[in-house]
N, C-alpha and C positions, 0 to 999 in steps of 0.2 A: 598490387592492394585489391584485396575484395571488396566489392558493393554488394550490400543485402538490403532489400527493401521488405516491404511487408510482403509483397506479390512473389518476391523470389524465393522467400522463406516458406510461405505455406502458413495455413492454419496450426496452432497449437494441438496437439492431439495426446500428449503425455505432460500434464501439468509437475508429475513425480519428478521429472528430471531437470526442472528448473528450481523447485523447492530444493531437491537434494544438492544443486549447485550452490544455493546460497548457504546451506546449513553446512557444506563441505568447506568452503570459503572462510566460514568463521572458525576454522581447525587452524588455518593459516595466521602466519603473524598478523597484528593488526594493521588495518589499512590505514595510509595517510589521504586525508579527504580535504579539500577546499572548495567553497562555493562562493561565486561572485554574482551579484545581482547588479543590474545597472537599469535605469529609467523608472519611472513612477509606476504605482499598482496599476494594473490592468493593461500595462504596456512595458513588458518588461523583457529584458534578455538575461537569461538564467544559464550560467556555466558553472558545472560541476566537474572537477577533477579528482582522479585517485590513482594511488599507487598501492598494488598488493603484490609485496614480494612472493613469487610462485607465479604470478599471473601476468603482470606486467603494468602498463599503464594506459589511462584512459581518460577522454574528456569528452563530455556530452553538454552542447550548447544548443538552447532552444530559445525561441521568442514564446513569449506569452501575452497574446493579443486578445482582450476581452471582446472587442467590438468585432473581431472576424466572423461571431455567430451570425450577425447581421450581413456579413458579406458572403455566406455560403462556403467559408473558409474554416480550415481546424483553427482552434485559439491556440493551440501549442503545435509548433513545427520545428525541425530542427535534426540534427545528428550526431552521431557518436564517432569519434576516432579512436581506435584502438592501435597502441604502440609495442612492438617488441622490446622486453625489458632488459635484454642483453645491448641490442644495437640500436635502440630508439627509434628504427624503422616503423612507419606507419604500415599495419597490417590488414586494416579494414575500415569502412567507412560502413557505418549500420545506421539505417533509419530510426530515428530517437524515438518514434511512435511505436516501433516494433520492441525496441529495448524497453521502453516505459509500461506498456502493456503488460508485458511479460513479468518484468519486476515488480510491479506495482501488487498484482494478484499472487505472484508467488511467494513475497515478502509477507503479505497477510496471512495466507495459509501456513507458512511456515511458523508464524507465532502463533498460530490457531494451534496448530499440531503440539507446542508445546504447553499451551495453556487453557485450551478449551476442553470442556468434557468430549470425549472420542465419540460418546453416544449421541451426541447433538441430532435433534431431530427437525427443529424448526429455525430457519435463519431469516433475519429481516433485514433488509439492504435500504438506506436511506440515500436516494440518487438515484438516477437513471441515465446516466452518460453511459459512455463505453466501459470505463472503470469497472461500473455496475455489473455489465454483462459479461465482462473477463473474471471479476471476482466470483460471479455465481457460477460460472462454467468450471472454475479451478476447485471451490469448494465442493461443488457436486461430485467431482473425481476425487479428491483427497478425502472428503468425509462421507463415505457412501451410505452412512444412516440418516443423513438428512433426508427427509420425506417431503419438504416443502419450503419454497422461498416466497416471501412476500416483500413487496417492492411498494416504496413510497416515494413520493417527489412532491415538491411545491406546485409544480405543472403537471396534474394528474392525467392529462392528455399523454406527456411524454412517457410516464412511468407505463402506461397502458400500452404504448407503442412498442416499449422495449419488453414489456412481458409477452406480447403476442410474437414478437421475434423470437424470444427463447422458448415459448410452448412449441414453436414450429419445429426446434430442434429436440423436442422430446423432456424439456425441462419442466418441472412442476413448480410454476411460478403464477404467483397472482396478484393483485394489487388493492392496496387499501388507501382510504384516505383517513383514517383514525389511526395516527402514527403511536400516539400513547398507548392504545389496545393492543397493537400490533408488537410493539417492544416489551411490553408487559407480559405476552406468552412465547418470548424468543429465547433460545438457547445461546445464539449468537446474534448480534447485532453489528453491522458494518456500515459505517459511514463513509459515504463517497460523494459528498457535494463539493460545491466551491463557496460554501457558507463564510461568512465573517462572525456572524453571531450564532450561538451555539441553536443546534436544532435536536439534540438528544439531551434528555432529562434525567439525572441519576434517579430521581423519585420512581419513574417508571421500571426501571431495571428489577428483575426480581433475582433472588439467591441463585447463584451458578452460570449466570450469563457471563458470556465472554463478549468483551465490547473491543470491536477492531476499527480504528480512527485513521482514515487514509487521506482527506481531502485538504484538510488545512497544511500549506507549505510555505506561509508568510507569516512574520510576526505580527500581524493584525487579523490573522485568520484563527477560529475555533469552530468546534462542531458539537462538543461536548460542554456542558457546564459544569460548575464547580463541583456540584453532588455527585457526578459521575466519578470524578478523581477522589474525592474524598471517602465514598462508598467502595471504591475498587481497589485493587492490588496492580499498581501501575507499573508496565514493562514497555521498552522502546528498542526500535530495531538498533538505533544507535545513540549513544548519549553525545559524542562529539556534532552530529546534525540534527539534533532535537532540542535539546534544552534550551539552549540561547538562542536559537533562531526561529523556532516556530510557536506562535501564539497559543496553541492547544496547552503548551506546558509552560512557555515562557511567561504569559501574563499569569497565571496563578502561582507561579513563582515568584514574579516580581511583587505580588500582592501580599504573598505570604500565606496563600491558601493551601499550599504544598510546599514541602521543601526537598531538597536534592535527595535526602535520606529516603522520600517516599518513593524514589525511582528504584525499584528492587533489582533490575537486571535489565540488560541489553541483551543483543544476539550472541555477542561473544561469551557473555557469563550464562547464558542459557543453554547454549553449546558444551560449555565445561561443566556445569554443574547442574543445570534442569532448573524448573520453577522454585521458589521457597515456599515452604508451608501451604502448598496447594491443597486445599478442602473443597469438597463438591459442592458447596454453598458459596464458596468465594466468587466474588465478582470479580473478574480480570480484565484489565485495560491494557489494550498494546497499541502504541502510536507507531504507525508506519511513516517514517520520515522519507523514506527512499533517496538514501544516499548515494553518491557518485561510485561508492566501492559495489554496491548492490548493482549497479548499471554494469560495471566493470566484470563482475560475477557472472551476469546473464549474457554478456557480450561473450565472453570467452567458452560460455556453454553453448552459444549458437555457433560460434565458430566450429568447435569440436563437433557438432551435430552437421555442417556443412562439410567437414573433412571426413567423414563416414561414408 
């Protein structure tokens, strides 16, 4: 069995490998997925399992401990086991952080490749954690016309620190304190926060903006308000892992703000038919739920790269 960590894998230099892996995975038979959450909010064990015919089986288990930020420890820790489809033999144990970092950014970029304007010039990122840094690197590579990235975070100093790190790598990143002004001038807006209450308001969005929602993963979490969803055309990476499980859509569905008919397509449908009625002035909203099937697609891509 192979053991792969972030250190043994090395930095991601070609994001197209992973966006293509997720895209190709959605041409295979639909994945079976199952999530299990144990423990209270902020102190949770999350296990995500998937089977994809043609790839195999995978289970990623992580703990999500909010107080670890005060202990100088990662808030999310765990690993993913990959099993051979024919024999059931464990073939690899991969650091969950490596899988999640790659999967999260590649999932969002793939959604944007289907839904965002290819000539997007300005991207705004709400949040300043590791996800924000990975997303900016991936978008920079996959959307070469983007000229500038603007970061906003509730803790301004954290946004400034990330911006300086990314600037040292040659990325055109600046920081703002005025989130509404930045969003109103954006072509793409990515939310990568741990917020429970919405931080993005639909009234800020201009026509043609693509909204990429990453952070919410529990039933009580939202990053976008109702206006974002009612103004936008809504897409998801997976209906099975988002609608009934993540507050971003579950809450407005439960309150009647939107209906399931407003969810126009997931990645399986986008792969098969493309987006519906995409107009240059349309606001598109993509919910990145990051299901276990995506973890398995990324794990498979990592193993193929390590075999080369």
